[in-house]
N, C-alpha and C positions, 0 to 999 in steps of 0.2 A: 673743973667746972667748964662747961661749954659756953662760949659766948656767941652772940649773934654777929653776923658779918656787918662790917661798917662800910660806909660809902667809899672810904679810901681803899678798901680791899679790892675794889673793882678797877683800880688804876690800870692803865694800859700795860699789857704784857706782850711778849713775843707770841706770834700765832703758832699754835701746834694743833694740827688736825690729824685724825686717823680715819681712814675709810676701809670698811669691811664689806660693803656691798655697793651696788650701783647707785642707790639713793644717797649714800654717804659721799660718793664721788661728785655729786651735783654741787655740794657746798665747797668741796675742795677745788673743783674746776672753776667756780666763780672767783675764788681767791687767786687763782693762777692765770686768769684771763689777762692777756697782754703782757705776760712775763717775757723777758728777753734774756738770751744767753748765747754765748759762742758755742759752737759744736764741741769745742775742746772741754767744755764743762759737763759733758755727758759721759757716763761710764757704765758698761755692763760687765759685771763680775759673774761670768758663767758658772764657775765652780761654786759660788755662794748663791746662785740663782737670784741675783739682785741687780736692779737697774737704778741708777741714781743720776740726778742732775742738780746743778747749782744755778739758780736763776735769779734775776733781778725782777722781783714781782712788784706790780703796781699795788699800792695799799688801798684797794677798793673800800675796805671797811672804814677808812678815814677820809675818803675823798669828799663826801658831803660836808663833814665838819670843817675840813680845810677851806672849802668854798665859802661857807657861812662866816668863818673867822677871817676870811681874806688872807690866808697864808698859803704858802706853796704846797702843792701836792707832793706825795712822797713815794719812794720805792724802798724796798728792803731786800737783802739777799736771803733766799730761802732754799732749803734742800728738800727735794722730792725724792723719796725712796720707795721703790716698788719691789716687794719681795715675792717669792714663789714664781719667778719668771723662768719660763722654759725656753723661750725663743724671742729674739728681737729682730724686727724687720723695719725697713724704712722705704719711703718713696718720696720723690720730689725733693730730695735732700742729698747733697754731696758730703758724706760723712768724712771724706778724706780732707776736706777743706776746713781745718780746725779753727780758722779765723772767721768763718762764716757765722753771722749773727742771725739767730732764728727767733721768731716770736710765737709764743704758744697761745692758741685761741681757746682750746677746750680739752678736757680729759673726760672720756666716756668709757663705758664698759659694754661690750657685746658678748652676752652670755653664750655658753656652749653647754655641755653636759656636766652635771654634778658640781656646780659652782665654778667650774673652769670657764675660760673665755679669753677675750682679747681686750686689753686696755689700750685705747686709741688716743694718742696725743696728736691733736690736729694743729697744724702750724699754718701761719699766714703764708700765702703764696702757693697753696695747694700741696704743701708737704705734709707728711704724717709719719709717726713712729708707732708701730704696732708691737705690743708686748703680749705674747701668749702666756697666760698665767694659769696656775692651778686653782687660784682663788684670788679675790680682791684683798690685798694686804698692802695698803699704801699709807705713807706718812708724809706730811708736809710740816716743816718746821723752819721758822725764821731763825737765822743764825747771826745777823748783824743788827745794829741799831738802824732805824729808818733814816734815810737821807733824802734831801731835796731831789725830786725827779729832774734829771738834766734838761729835759725838754720844757719843764715847767707847766706842762699841759696834761689834762686828763685824756687818755686814749679815746678815740671815737671810731665808730664803724659805720661807713656810709651804707645807706639802705639799698 
């Protein structure tokens, strides 16, 4: 017998998003805005055509509720995996400095022919990582429990 969902079934769960086109990337990008990570937490596995990173993402989906409840804002560690990667390029970033901490501003897709194109990871400070892909095949998954954001503040962007 099939039962209707209950309110408790909607309890907070780790985020897991999948993007298969540019429109899907808009939601994924919103969840990754202001994520921070050291360069050492990025990896391109050329043989598997996979690029991944482990980032400390700000929990935008909880920020308003935290403010209303007067509790601390949170971050969570999340893995971003991009499959079908043909080439990785970067600019404005010293990838040899493994301790350098970068901040992700957006994830966008610049289409080319037949579903191929470039996924662009735009970083604070004019840096960027360009992933040439056969198609949009991206997964974002939270891998830890949320924790209090060390700064205790919601990220802001001056106009």
